[in-house]
N, CA, C and O atoms as a Maestro MAE file, in Angstrom:
{
 s_m_m2io_version
 :::
 2.0.0
}

f_m_ct {
 s_m_title
 :::
 protein
 m_atom[264] {
  # First column is atom index #
  i_m_mmod_type
  r_m_x_coord
  r_m_y_coord
  r_m_z_coord
  i_m_residue_number
  s_m_chain_name
  s_m_pdb_residue_name
  s_m_pdb_atom_name
  i_m_atomic_number
  :::
  1 25 0.792 -1.388 0.127 1 A "UNK " " N  " 7
  2 3 0.144 0.031 -0.328 1 A "UNK " " CA " 6
  3 2 1.104 1.253 0.069 1 A "UNK " " C  " 6
  4 15 0.809 2.290 -0.525 1 A "UNK " " O  " 8
  5 25 1.864 1.321 0.685 2 A "UNK " " N  " 7
  6 3 2.777 2.400 0.876 2 A "UNK " " CA " 6
  7 2 3.453 2.734 -0.477 2 A "UNK " " C  " 6
  8 15 3.627 3.892 -0.856 2 A "UNK " " O  " 8
  9 25 3.818 1.638 -1.176 3 A "UNK " " N  " 7
  10 3 4.618 1.635 -2.305 3 A "UNK " " CA " 6
  11 2 3.800 2.645 -3.482 3 A "UNK " " C  " 6
  12 15 4.228 3.565 -4.180 3 A "UNK " " O  " 8
  13 25 2.486 2.049 -3.358 4 A "UNK " " N  " 7
  14 3 1.404 2.415 -4.570 4 A "UNK " " CA " 6
  15 2 1.152 3.856 -4.163 4 A "UNK " " C  " 6
  16 15 1.016 4.669 -5.077 4 A "UNK " " O  " 8
  17 25 1.063 4.328 -2.743 5 A "UNK " " N  " 7
  18 3 1.091 5.809 -2.614 5 A "UNK " " CA " 6
  19 2 2.039 6.602 -2.558 5 A "UNK " " C  " 6
  20 15 1.912 7.821 -2.676 5 A "UNK " " O  " 8
  21 25 3.189 5.960 -2.356 6 A "UNK " " N  " 7
  22 3 4.535 6.724 -3.047 6 A "UNK " " CA " 6
  23 2 4.751 6.762 -4.574 6 A "UNK " " C  " 6
  24 15 5.347 7.725 -5.055 6 A "UNK " " O  " 8
  25 25 4.283 5.735 -5.385 7 A "UNK " " N  " 7
  26 3 4.248 6.284 -6.862 7 A "UNK " " CA " 6
  27 2 3.035 7.433 -7.259 7 A "UNK " " C  " 6
  28 15 3.187 8.251 -8.167 7 A "UNK " " O  " 8
  29 25 2.083 7.362 -6.601 8 A "UNK " " N  " 7
  30 3 1.027 8.206 -6.767 8 A "UNK " " CA " 6
  31 2 1.598 9.464 -6.709 8 A "UNK " " C  " 6
  32 15 1.592 10.384 -7.527 8 A "UNK " " O  " 8
  33 25 2.173 9.340 -5.430 9 A "UNK " " N  " 7
  34 3 2.531 11.064 -4.730 9 A "UNK " " CA " 6
  35 2 3.880 11.478 -5.842 9 A "UNK " " C  " 6
  36 15 4.012 12.684 -6.052 9 A "UNK " " O  " 8
  37 25 4.527 10.854 -6.304 10 A "UNK " " N  " 7
  38 3 5.707 11.225 -7.308 10 A "UNK " " CA " 6
  39 2 5.327 11.454 -9.055 10 A "UNK " " C  " 6
  40 15 5.905 12.146 -9.893 10 A "UNK " " O  " 8
  41 25 3.873 10.383 -9.196 11 A "UNK " " N  " 7
  42 3 3.362 10.937 -10.251 11 A "UNK " " CA " 6
  43 2 2.689 12.311 -10.447 11 A "UNK " " C  " 6
  44 15 2.819 13.013 -11.451 11 A "UNK " " O  " 8
  45 25 1.948 12.604 -9.350 12 A "UNK " " N  " 7
  46 3 1.541 13.932 -9.107 12 A "UNK " " CA " 6
  47 2 2.685 15.034 -8.999 12 A "UNK " " C  " 6
  48 15 2.495 16.157 -9.467 12 A "UNK " " O  " 8
  49 25 3.606 14.766 -8.515 13 A "UNK " " N  " 7
  50 3 4.613 15.665 -8.777 13 A "UNK " " CA " 6
  51 2 5.055 15.930 -9.911 13 A "UNK " " C  " 6
  52 15 5.121 17.095 -10.305 13 A "UNK " " O  " 8
  53 25 5.421 14.948 -10.609 14 A "UNK " " N  " 7
  54 3 5.782 15.211 -12.015 14 A "UNK " " CA " 6
  55 2 4.917 15.759 -12.822 14 A "UNK " " C  " 6
  56 15 5.332 16.381 -13.800 14 A "UNK " " O  " 8
  57 25 3.393 15.619 -12.541 15 A "UNK " " N  " 7
  58 3 2.509 16.130 -13.498 15 A "UNK " " CA " 6
  59 2 2.518 17.616 -13.166 15 A "UNK " " C  " 6
  60 15 2.489 18.451 -14.070 15 A "UNK " " O  " 8
  61 25 2.557 17.943 -11.924 16 A "UNK " " N  " 7
  62 3 2.697 19.389 -11.382 16 A "UNK " " CA " 6
  63 2 4.093 20.310 -12.032 16 A "UNK " " C  " 6
  64 15 4.155 21.367 -12.659 16 A "UNK " " O  " 8
  65 25 4.938 19.523 -11.633 17 A "UNK " " N  " 7
  66 3 6.340 20.286 -12.742 17 A "UNK " " CA " 6
  67 2 6.156 20.493 -14.066 17 A "UNK " " C  " 6
  68 15 6.583 21.530 -14.573 17 A "UNK " " O  " 8
  69 25 5.498 19.544 -14.814 18 A "UNK " " N  " 7
  70 3 5.236 19.640 -16.249 18 A "UNK " " CA " 6
  71 2 4.282 20.860 -16.440 18 A "UNK " " C  " 6
  72 15 4.670 21.669 -17.282 18 A "UNK " " O  " 8
  73 25 2.875 21.193 -15.690 19 A "UNK " " N  " 7
  74 3 2.191 21.932 -15.893 19 A "UNK " " CA " 6
  75 2 2.921 23.305 -15.917 19 A "UNK " " C  " 6
  76 15 2.794 24.061 -16.881 19 A "UNK " " O  " 8
  77 25 3.729 23.629 -14.783 20 A "UNK " " N  " 7
  78 3 4.382 25.053 -14.608 20 A "UNK " " CA " 6
  79 2 5.719 25.216 -15.855 20 A "UNK " " C  " 6
  80 15 6.733 24.554 -16.077 20 A "UNK " " O  " 8
  81 25 5.240 26.187 -16.354 21 A "UNK " " N  " 7
  82 3 6.248 26.592 -17.535 21 A "UNK " " CA " 6
  83 2 7.765 26.854 -16.993 21 A "UNK " " C  " 6
  84 15 7.867 26.781 -15.768 21 A "UNK " " O  " 8
  85 25 8.631 27.067 -17.517 22 A "UNK " " N  " 7
  86 3 9.992 26.952 -17.123 22 A "UNK " " CA " 6
  87 2 10.230 28.519 -16.796 22 A "UNK " " C  " 6
  88 15 9.955 29.277 -17.727 22 A "UNK " " O  " 8
  89 25 10.604 28.983 -15.853 23 A "UNK " " N  " 7
  90 3 11.021 30.169 -15.605 23 A "UNK " " CA " 6
  91 2 12.212 30.739 -16.433 23 A "UNK " " C  " 6
  92 15 13.260 30.108 -16.575 23 A "UNK " " O  " 8
  93 25 12.021 31.796 -16.895 24 A "UNK " " N  " 7
  94 3 13.163 32.477 -17.800 24 A "UNK " " CA " 6
  95 2 13.869 33.340 -17.078 24 A "UNK " " C  " 6
  96 15 13.332 34.335 -16.593 24 A "UNK " " O  " 8
  97 25 15.184 33.061 -16.912 25 A "UNK " " N  " 7
  98 3 16.188 34.022 -16.312 25 A "UNK " " CA " 6
  99 2 16.247 35.263 -17.058 25 A "UNK " " C  " 6
  100 15 16.314 35.366 -18.283 25 A "UNK " " O  " 8
  101 25 16.223 35.956 -16.420 26 A "UNK " " N  " 7
  102 3 16.050 37.597 -16.892 26 A "UNK " " CA " 6
  103 2 17.838 38.209 -17.070 26 A "UNK " " C  " 6
  104 15 18.777 38.185 -16.274 26 A "UNK " " O  " 8
  105 25 17.733 38.651 -18.286 27 A "UNK " " N  " 7
  106 3 19.357 38.744 -18.706 27 A "UNK " " CA " 6
  107 2 19.678 39.964 -17.772 27 A "UNK " " C  " 6
  108 15 18.857 40.704 -17.229 27 A "UNK " " O  " 8
  109 25 20.975 40.015 -17.703 28 A "UNK " " N  " 7
  110 3 21.439 41.153 -16.884 28 A "UNK " " CA " 6
  111 2 22.609 41.840 -17.536 28 A "UNK " " C  " 6
  112 15 23.069 41.369 -18.576 28 A "UNK " " O  " 8
  113 25 23.002 42.676 -17.116 29 A "UNK " " N  " 7
  114 3 24.121 43.679 -17.871 29 A "UNK " " CA " 6
  115 2 25.406 43.483 -17.226 29 A "UNK " " C  " 6
  116 15 25.430 43.802 -16.038 29 A "UNK " " O  " 8
  117 25 26.433 43.055 -17.706 30 A "UNK " " N  " 7
  118 3 27.426 42.660 -17.209 30 A "UNK " " CA " 6
  119 2 28.285 43.957 -16.818 30 A "UNK " " C  " 6
  120 15 28.498 44.699 -17.778 30 A "UNK " " O  " 8
  121 25 28.715 44.291 -15.825 31 A "UNK " " N  " 7
  122 3 29.462 45.497 -15.505 31 A "UNK " " CA " 6
  123 2 30.911 45.369 -15.752 31 A "UNK " " C  " 6
  124 15 31.441 44.287 -15.504 31 A "UNK " " O  " 8
  125 25 31.587 46.312 -16.195 32 A "UNK " " N  " 7
  126 3 33.165 46.083 -15.934 32 A "UNK " " CA " 6
  127 2 33.489 46.460 -14.641 32 A "UNK " " C  " 6
  128 15 32.776 46.975 -13.780 32 A "UNK " " O  " 8
  129 25 35.019 46.037 -14.607 33 A "UNK " " N  " 7
  130 3 35.325 45.995 -13.189 33 A "UNK " " CA " 6
  131 2 35.930 47.334 -13.168 33 A "UNK " " C  " 6
  132 15 36.653 47.718 -14.088 33 A "UNK " " O  " 8
  133 25 35.568 48.270 -11.833 34 A "UNK " " N  " 7
  134 3 36.146 49.676 -11.651 34 A "UNK " " CA " 6
  135 2 37.697 49.122 -11.303 34 A "UNK " " C  " 6
  136 15 38.208 48.086 -10.876 34 A "UNK " " O  " 8
  137 25 38.162 50.571 -11.790 35 A "UNK " " N  " 7
  138 3 39.819 50.613 -11.472 35 A "UNK " " CA " 6
  139 2 40.378 50.084 -9.929 35 A "UNK " " C  " 6
  140 15 41.355 49.386 -9.659 35 A "UNK " " O  " 8
  141 25 39.354 50.707 -9.043 36 A "UNK " " N  " 7
  142 3 40.132 50.014 -7.736 36 A "UNK " " CA " 6
  143 2 39.697 48.516 -7.463 36 A "UNK " " C  " 6
  144 15 40.139 47.964 -6.456 36 A "UNK " " O  " 8
  145 25 38.871 47.853 -8.298 37 A "UNK " " N  " 7
  146 3 38.809 46.375 -8.043 37 A "UNK " " CA " 6
  147 2 39.883 45.972 -8.867 37 A "UNK " " C  " 6
  148 15 40.594 45.112 -8.348 37 A "UNK " " O  " 8
  149 25 40.252 46.390 -10.149 38 A "UNK " " N  " 7
  150 3 41.400 45.807 -11.034 38 A "UNK " " CA " 6
  151 2 42.743 45.843 -9.967 38 A "UNK " " C  " 6
  152 15 43.474 44.882 -9.725 38 A "UNK " " O  " 8
  153 25 42.866 47.319 -9.360 39 A "UNK " " N  " 7
  154 3 44.023 47.288 -8.433 39 A "UNK " " CA " 6
  155 2 44.053 46.290 -7.433 39 A "UNK " " C  " 6
  156 15 45.082 45.627 -7.305 39 A "UNK " " O  " 8
  157 25 42.914 46.049 -6.584 40 A "UNK " " N  " 7
  158 3 42.603 45.144 -5.788 40 A "UNK " " CA " 6
  159 2 43.010 43.462 -6.317 40 A "UNK " " C  " 6
  160 15 43.710 42.689 -5.663 40 A "UNK " " O  " 8
  161 25 42.506 43.226 -7.372 41 A "UNK " " N  " 7
  162 3 42.846 41.968 -8.099 41 A "UNK " " CA " 6
  163 2 44.429 41.578 -8.140 41 A "UNK " " C  " 6
  164 15 44.942 40.484 -7.904 41 A "UNK " " O  " 8
  165 25 45.166 43.050 -8.585 42 A "UNK " " N  " 7
  166 3 46.791 42.954 -8.872 42 A "UNK " " CA " 6
  167 2 47.303 42.525 -7.880 42 A "UNK " " C  " 6
  168 15 47.970 41.492 -7.834 42 A "UNK " " O  " 8
  169 25 46.963 43.560 -6.579 43 A "UNK " " N  " 7
  170 3 47.603 43.676 -5.360 43 A "UNK " " CA " 6
  171 2 47.671 42.023 -4.717 43 A "UNK " " C  " 6
  172 15 48.692 41.463 -4.319 43 A "UNK " " O  " 8
  173 25 46.398 41.498 -4.748 44 A "UNK " " N  " 7
  174 3 46.082 39.997 -4.367 44 A "UNK " " CA " 6
  175 2 46.955 38.993 -5.073 44 A "UNK " " C  " 6
  176 15 47.421 38.054 -4.429 44 A "UNK " " O  " 8
  177 25 47.240 39.152 -6.534 45 A "UNK " " N  " 7
  178 3 47.992 38.088 -7.235 45 A "UNK " " CA " 6
  179 2 49.347 38.385 -6.621 45 A "UNK " " C  " 6
  180 15 49.986 37.508 -6.039 45 A "UNK " " O  " 8
  181 25 49.841 39.814 -6.777 46 A "UNK " " N  " 7
  182 3 51.246 40.033 -6.061 46 A "UNK " " CA " 6
  183 2 51.630 39.617 -4.610 46 A "UNK " " C  " 6
  184 15 52.747 39.305 -4.198 46 A "UNK " " O  " 8
  185 25 50.299 39.692 -3.839 47 A "UNK " " N  " 7
  186 3 50.732 39.035 -2.501 47 A "UNK " " CA " 6
  187 2 51.061 37.581 -2.397 47 A "UNK " " C  " 6
  188 15 51.834 37.110 -1.563 47 A "UNK " " O  " 8
  189 25 50.401 36.894 -3.330 48 A "UNK " " N  " 7
  190 3 50.573 35.590 -3.374 48 A "UNK " " CA " 6
  191 2 51.636 34.831 -4.001 48 A "UNK " " C  " 6
  192 15 52.054 33.698 -3.761 48 A "UNK " " O  " 8
  193 25 51.993 35.720 -4.876 49 A "UNK " " N  " 7
  194 3 53.398 35.535 -5.602 49 A "UNK " " CA " 6
  195 2 54.683 35.771 -4.566 49 A "UNK " " C  " 6
  196 15 55.650 35.011 -4.538 49 A "UNK " " O  " 8
  197 25 54.543 36.895 -3.755 50 A "UNK " " N  " 7
  198 3 55.548 37.294 -2.871 50 A "UNK " " CA " 6
  199 2 55.242 36.058 -1.816 50 A "UNK " " C  " 6
  200 15 56.356 35.734 -1.405 50 A "UNK " " O  " 8
  201 25 54.401 35.347 -1.284 51 A "UNK " " N  " 7
  202 3 54.029 34.486 -0.266 51 A "UNK " " CA " 6
  203 2 54.698 33.159 -0.919 51 A "UNK " " C  " 6
  204 15 55.159 32.261 -0.215 51 A "UNK " " O  " 8
  205 25 54.703 33.131 -2.115 52 A "UNK " " N  " 7
  206 3 54.920 31.747 -2.809 52 A "UNK " " CA " 6
  207 2 56.621 32.020 -2.881 52 A "UNK " " C  " 6
  208 15 57.336 31.179 -2.336 52 A "UNK " " O  " 8
  209 25 57.067 32.845 -3.352 53 A "UNK " " N  " 7
  210 3 58.474 33.187 -3.403 53 A "UNK " " CA " 6
  211 2 58.989 33.072 -1.961 53 A "UNK " " C  " 6
  212 15 59.932 32.286 -1.871 53 A "UNK " " O  " 8
  213 25 58.632 33.624 -0.865 54 A "UNK " " N  " 7
  214 3 59.187 33.385 0.276 54 A "UNK " " CA " 6
  215 2 58.860 31.935 0.961 54 A "UNK " " C  " 6
  216 15 59.558 31.539 1.895 54 A "UNK " " O  " 8
  217 25 57.884 31.243 0.511 55 A "UNK " " N  " 7
  218 3 58.038 30.202 1.280 55 A "UNK " " CA " 6
  219 2 59.119 29.055 0.509 55 A "UNK " " C  " 6
  220 15 59.497 27.988 0.993 55 A "UNK " " O  " 8
  221 25 59.459 29.601 -0.761 56 A "UNK " " N  " 7
  222 3 60.459 28.807 -1.591 56 A "UNK " " CA " 6
  223 2 61.914 29.186 -1.108 56 A "UNK " " C  " 6
  224 15 62.809 28.341 -1.126 56 A "UNK " " O  " 8
  225 25 62.127 30.474 -0.678 57 A "UNK " " N  " 7
  226 3 63.144 30.683 -0.051 57 A "UNK " " CA " 6
  227 2 63.497 30.372 1.534 57 A "UNK " " C  " 6
  228 15 64.625 30.597 1.972 57 A "UNK " " O  " 8
  229 25 62.578 29.906 2.245 58 A "UNK " " N  " 7
  230 3 62.567 29.259 3.379 58 A "UNK " " CA " 6
  231 2 63.198 27.972 3.155 58 A "UNK " " C  " 6
  232 15 64.172 27.737 3.870 58 A "UNK " " O  " 8
  233 25 62.866 27.126 2.350 59 A "UNK " " N  " 7
  234 3 63.460 26.050 1.989 59 A "UNK " " CA " 6
  235 2 64.195 25.834 0.904 59 A "UNK " " C  " 6
  236 15 63.729 25.313 -0.109 59 A "UNK " " O  " 8
  237 25 65.545 26.258 1.039 60 A "UNK " " N  " 7
  238 3 66.449 26.289 -0.433 60 A "UNK " " CA " 6
  239 2 66.807 25.028 -0.848 60 A "UNK " " C  " 6
  240 15 67.349 24.924 -1.948 60 A "UNK " " O  " 8
  241 25 66.547 23.755 0.024 61 A "UNK " " N  " 7
  242 3 66.674 22.488 -0.750 61 A "UNK " " CA " 6
  243 2 65.794 21.756 -1.831 61 A "UNK " " C  " 6
  244 15 66.142 20.791 -2.511 61 A "UNK " " O  " 8
  245 25 64.388 22.516 -1.854 62 A "UNK " " N  " 7
  246 3 63.133 22.277 -2.502 62 A "UNK " " CA " 6
  247 2 63.096 23.245 -3.372 62 A "UNK " " C  " 6
  248 15 63.392 24.369 -2.966 62 A "UNK " " O  " 8
  249 25 62.749 23.071 -4.685 63 A "UNK " " N  " 7
  250 3 62.482 23.789 -5.673 63 A "UNK " " CA " 6
  251 2 61.386 24.435 -5.540 63 A "UNK " " C  " 6
  252 15 61.426 25.646 -5.326 63 A "UNK " " O  " 8
  253 25 60.274 23.805 -5.631 64 A "UNK " " N  " 7
  254 3 58.766 24.554 -5.106 64 A "UNK " " CA " 6
  255 2 58.296 23.614 -4.147 64 A "UNK " " C  " 6
  256 15 58.725 22.500 -3.844 64 A "UNK " " O  " 8
  257 25 57.266 24.322 -3.700 65 A "UNK " " N  " 7
  258 3 56.068 23.825 -2.674 65 A "UNK " " CA " 6
  259 2 54.670 24.154 -3.401 65 A "UNK " " C  " 6
  260 15 54.317 25.101 -4.104 65 A "UNK " " O  " 8
  261 25 54.017 22.991 -2.950 66 A "UNK " " N  " 7
  262 3 52.570 23.271 -3.553 66 A "UNK " " CA " 6
  263 2 51.727 23.317 -2.339 66 A "UNK " " C  " 6
  264 15 50.516 23.521 -2.436 66 A "UNK " " O  " 8
  :::
 }
 m_bond[263] {
  # First column is bond index #
  i_m_from
  i_m_to
  i_m_order
  :::
  1 1 2 1
  2 2 3 1
  3 3 4 2
  4 3 5 1
  5 5 6 1
  6 6 7 1
  7 7 8 2
  8 7 9 1
  9 9 10 1
  10 10 11 1
  11 11 12 2
  12 11 13 1
  13 13 14 1
  14 14 15 1
  15 15 16 2
  16 15 17 1
  17 17 18 1
  18 18 19 1
  19 19 20 2
  20 19 21 1
  21 21 22 1
  22 22 23 1
  23 23 24 2
  24 23 25 1
  25 25 26 1
  26 26 27 1
  27 27 28 2
  28 27 29 1
  29 29 30 1
  30 30 31 1
  31 31 32 2
  32 31 33 1
  33 33 34 1
  34 34 35 1
  35 35 36 2
  36 35 37 1
  37 37 38 1
  38 38 39 1
  39 39 40 2
  40 39 41 1
  41 41 42 1
  42 42 43 1
  43 43 44 2
  44 43 45 1
  45 45 46 1
  46 46 47 1
  47 47 48 2
  48 47 49 1
  49 49 50 1
  50 50 51 1
  51 51 52 2
  52 51 53 1
  53 53 54 1
  54 54 55 1
  55 55 56 2
  56 55 57 1
  57 57 58 1
  58 58 59 1
  59 59 60 2
  60 59 61 1
  61 61 62 1
  62 62 63 1
  63 63 64 2
  64 63 65 1
  65 65 66 1
  66 66 67 1
  67 67 68 2
  68 67 69 1
  69 69 70 1
  70 70 71 1
  71 71 72 2
  72 71 73 1
  73 73 74 1
  74 74 75 1
  75 75 76 2
  76 75 77 1
  77 77 78 1
  78 78 79 1
  79 79 80 2
  80 79 81 1
  81 81 82 1
  82 82 83 1
  83 83 84 2
  84 83 85 1
  85 85 86 1
  86 86 87 1
  87 87 88 2
  88 87 89 1
  89 89 90 1
  90 90 91 1
  91 91 92 2
  92 91 93 1
  93 93 94 1
  94 94 95 1
  95 95 96 2
  96 95 97 1
  97 97 98 1
  98 98 99 1
  99 99 100 2
  100 99 101 1
  101 101 102 1
  102 102 103 1
  103 103 104 2
  104 103 105 1
  105 105 106 1
  106 106 107 1
  107 107 108 2
  108 107 109 1
  109 109 110 1
  110 110 111 1
  111 111 112 2
  112 111 113 1
  113 113 114 1
  114 114 115 1
  115 115 116 2
  116 115 117 1
  117 117 118 1
  118 118 119 1
  119 119 120 2
  120 119 121 1
  121 121 122 1
  122 122 123 1
  123 123 124 2
  124 123 125 1
  125 125 126 1
  126 126 127 1
  127 127 128 2
  128 127 129 1
  129 129 130 1
  130 130 131 1
  131 131 132 2
  132 131 133 1
  133 133 134 1
  134 134 135 1
  135 135 136 2
  136 135 137 1
  137 137 138 1
  138 138 139 1
  139 139 140 2
  140 139 141 1
  141 141 142 1
  142 142 143 1
  143 143 144 2
  144 143 145 1
  145 145 146 1
  146 146 147 1
  147 147 148 2
  148 147 149 1
  149 149 150 1
  150 150 151 1
  151 151 152 2
  152 151 153 1
  153 153 154 1
  154 154 155 1
  155 155 156 2
  156 155 157 1
  157 157 158 1
  158 158 159 1
  159 159 160 2
  160 159 161 1
  161 161 162 1
  162 162 163 1
  163 163 164 2
  164 163 165 1
  165 165 166 1
  166 166 167 1
  167 167 168 2
  168 167 169 1
  169 169 170 1
  170 170 171 1
  171 171 172 2
  172 171 173 1
  173 173 174 1
  174 174 175 1
  175 175 176 2
  176 175 177 1
  177 177 178 1
  178 178 179 1
  179 179 180 2
  180 179 181 1
  181 181 182 1
  182 182 183 1
  183 183 184 2
  184 183 185 1
  185 185 186 1
  186 186 187 1
  187 187 188 2
  188 187 189 1
  189 189 190 1
  190 190 191 1
  191 191 192 2
  192 191 193 1
  193 193 194 1
  194 194 195 1
  195 195 196 2
  196 195 197 1
  197 197 198 1
  198 198 199 1
  199 199 200 2
  200 199 201 1
  201 201 202 1
  202 202 203 1
  203 203 204 2
  204 203 205 1
  205 205 206 1
  206 206 207 1
  207 207 208 2
  208 207 209 1
  209 209 210 1
  210 210 211 1
  211 211 212 2
  212 211 213 1
  213 213 214 1
  214 214 215 1
  215 215 216 2
  216 215 217 1
  217 217 218 1
  218 218 219 1
  219 219 220 2
  220 219 221 1
  221 221 222 1
  222 222 223 1
  223 223 224 2
  224 223 225 1
  225 225 226 1
  226 226 227 1
  227 227 228 2
  228 227 229 1
  229 229 230 1
  230 230 231 1
  231 231 232 2
  232 231 233 1
  233 233 234 1
  234 234 235 1
  235 235 236 2
  236 235 237 1
  237 237 238 1
  238 238 239 1
  239 239 240 2
  240 239 241 1
  241 241 242 1
  242 242 243 1
  243 243 244 2
  244 243 245 1
  245 245 246 1
  246 246 247 1
  247 247 248 2
  248 247 249 1
  249 249 250 1
  250 250 251 1
  251 251 252 2
  252 251 253 1
  253 253 254 1
  254 254 255 1
  255 255 256 2
  256 255 257 1
  257 257 258 1
  258 258 259 1
  259 259 260 2
  260 259 261 1
  261 261 262 1
  262 262 263 1
  263 263 264 2
  :::
 }
}
């Protein structure tokens, strides 16, 4: 009995989903990055490169650290 009820519920759910039209996503306008954001990104990349270089310098026997 429970199995039949579960099948009934699933079939009703699928029929309800089929009746609802797919919601269309609204298009958005992609904004350019501001100059301050570009500077922030560059400074983060530079900081990461510096940190990586310092880690390698701390371990002179190894070529790279992952």
